[in-house]
Wavefront OBJ file of the C-alpha trace (Angstrom):
o trace
v -129.655 -177.513 -157.882
v -125.834 -179.015 -156.871
v -123.167 -176.658 -155.869
v -120.061 -175.955 -158.383
v -117.734 -178.209 -155.878
v -120.279 -181.011 -156.443
v -119.932 -180.678 -160.546
v -116.122 -181.242 -160.647
v -115.955 -183.313 -158.176
v -118.295 -185.629 -159.698
v -116.332 -184.415 -163.453
v -120.392 -184.399 -164.700
v -120.308 -182.604 -167.998
v -123.030 -180.261 -169.162
v -126.225 -182.058 -170.776
v -127.215 -177.743 -171.655
v -127.761 -174.701 -170.759
v -130.710 -173.400 -169.070
v -131.364 -169.450 -167.931
v -132.424 -169.220 -164.268
v -134.305 -165.843 -162.449
v -133.490 -165.608 -159.376
v -134.403 -162.826 -156.931
v -130.390 -161.057 -157.258
v -130.718 -161.406 -161.422
v -134.237 -159.643 -161.729
v -135.850 -159.440 -165.067
v -132.440 -160.284 -166.974
v -132.152 -164.412 -166.829
v -128.591 -165.795 -165.547
v -127.529 -168.574 -167.651
v -127.155 -171.657 -165.544
v -125.080 -175.002 -166.589
v -127.030 -178.595 -166.666
v -126.255 -182.281 -165.787
v -128.183 -185.375 -165.436
v -127.790 -186.894 -162.163
v -128.853 -189.553 -160.828
v -130.287 -189.100 -157.412
v -130.250 -192.942 -154.826
v -131.074 -192.769 -151.555
v -130.157 -195.053 -148.987
v -132.442 -196.831 -146.572
v -131.445 -197.105 -143.117
v -130.189 -200.120 -141.363
v -132.119 -202.819 -139.405
v -131.908 -206.077 -137.844
v -130.726 -207.779 -140.741
v -128.792 -205.477 -142.884
v -126.266 -203.970 -141.340
v -125.580 -201.276 -143.722
v -126.968 -198.972 -145.382
v -128.164 -199.605 -149.200
v -130.158 -197.844 -152.070
v -132.977 -197.443 -151.397
v -135.492 -198.513 -154.740
v -136.231 -195.273 -155.418
v -133.840 -193.943 -158.252
v -134.615 -190.874 -159.460
v -132.343 -190.084 -162.991
v -133.197 -185.936 -163.233
v -132.053 -183.275 -164.440
v -130.263 -180.344 -162.515
v -128.655 -176.623 -162.543
v -125.037 -176.121 -161.299
v -124.900 -172.460 -159.325
v -122.583 -170.623 -156.622
v -124.059 -172.457 -152.741
v -120.528 -171.599 -150.930
v -121.037 -168.464 -149.540
v -124.718 -170.443 -147.649
v -122.501 -173.212 -146.787
v -124.424 -175.827 -148.471
v -124.205 -178.507 -151.859
v -127.188 -179.371 -153.081
v -130.847 -177.630 -152.872
v -133.428 -180.488 -153.437
v -136.733 -178.962 -154.853
v -140.368 -180.032 -154.492
v -139.821 -182.244 -158.331
v -137.766 -184.361 -155.353
v -140.047 -184.286 -152.115
v -143.842 -184.526 -154.074
v -142.646 -188.318 -154.293
v -142.147 -188.633 -150.836
v -143.338 -187.379 -147.354
v -141.544 -184.751 -145.637
v -142.364 -183.364 -142.347
v -140.052 -180.799 -140.513
v -139.706 -180.152 -136.928
v -138.369 -176.758 -137.356
v -138.716 -176.921 -132.976
v -135.618 -179.335 -133.239
v -134.010 -178.568 -136.270
v -135.263 -181.832 -137.255
v -136.609 -182.888 -140.940
v -138.126 -186.710 -141.997
v -137.606 -188.047 -145.903
v -139.691 -190.495 -146.601
v -140.819 -192.875 -149.564
l 1 2 3 4 5 6 7 8 9 10 11 12 13 14 15 16 17 18 19 20 21 22 23 24 25 26 27 28 29 30 31 32 33 34 35 36 37 38 39 40 41 42 43 44 45 46 47 48 49 50 51 52 53 54 55 56 57 58 59 60 61 62 63 64 65 66 67 68 69 70 71 72 73 74 75 76 77 78 79 80 81 82 83 84 85 86 87 88 89 90 91 92 93 94 95 96 97 98 99 100
């Protein structure tokens, strides 16, 4: 899912509308615009390459638009992306690692 501010910033055009059930909507679905987005993961700099470069993992995914302004983040990454790599969460340090 992506925040409306990101949709407007990137000038994305909806490819459809999808009904979403959330805890706040109960049994009544909330219609959300859907977009096809391309996701690239930056590869960390190395001794040979000083600047980050796109990682060979490239995905085109359907995402839905929502309002995350109150939560303070812009993107919610789901299991469709996490399942393609190794995700390690260290809650004690407040850090995570996502590797492909």
